[in-house]
Residue, then its C-alpha position, 0 to 999 in steps of 0.5 A: m545626875f538622876f531624878v527620884a520621886t519619893c513620898l511622905l505617905f501617911d496611913k489612915n492613922n496619920k502615921l508615916l508609912m516606910y519600909l526597911r530596905d533589903d539587907n543586901p550589900a549590892i544595893s545602896y543603903p542596905n538595911c535602912w528605912d526608906l520612903f516610897g517612890g523611886i527613879v524617874e524613868e526617861g519620859e516620865t514626870p516625877e508625878q508619873a514616876l511616883v504613882r508607878e513606883v507606889q503601885e509597884e511597891l505597895g499595889i495601890i494607886l495614888t490619885q491625890f498627892t501634893k508636892f512638898s519640895e525638891y532636894d539636890c542630893l550631892t553626897d549620895k553614896a551611889r551617885p548624885n540625884k535630885k529628889f522630888v518629894f511629895y506627901a499623901h494620905i491613904d485609907a489603910v494601915p500597914g497590916q492592910l497592905v502588901l509590901r512588894e519590895g524590902q524586908h518590913l513595912t511599918s508606920i510611925h508618928l513623925s516624932e519617932r523619926y530619930q529611932y530609925k536609920f533612914a537611907n540617904i537624906l530622907g531623915e533630913i527631909i522628914d525633919d524639914f517637913t516636920e519643921r515646916n508643919p510643927e504640929d505634924g511632929k506631935s501628931g503625925s498628921p499632915k496639913y493639906 
């Protein structure tokens, strides 16, 4: 089993930032929507991996984020993993950011999540976040 740090990253309009994975059959979940983050490397904490991955993917350094939950993902198409899920807010919108990985960057209100095909169990994670924060599903704004 490997470990993944991922983030429900909200833009300055309180919309969830996400990106469309490459349309490459050699990767897991090609052409699906994904959250920012990635694999925790040996010697890293999930928090360190999250900061590193977001910097690699968006060119920004997360300084404030909150742990949301952990998920054992045992049905992954690639291989089983444990996801450490965080949430954070940045003072930017997609047009102000440069996506360094994937095909397309966008942001949505949490209530729009069913219009997108998410990689792995990320749709379930967004549902859990919305369920635990019912007002967020309407406005997209996380409670800190």
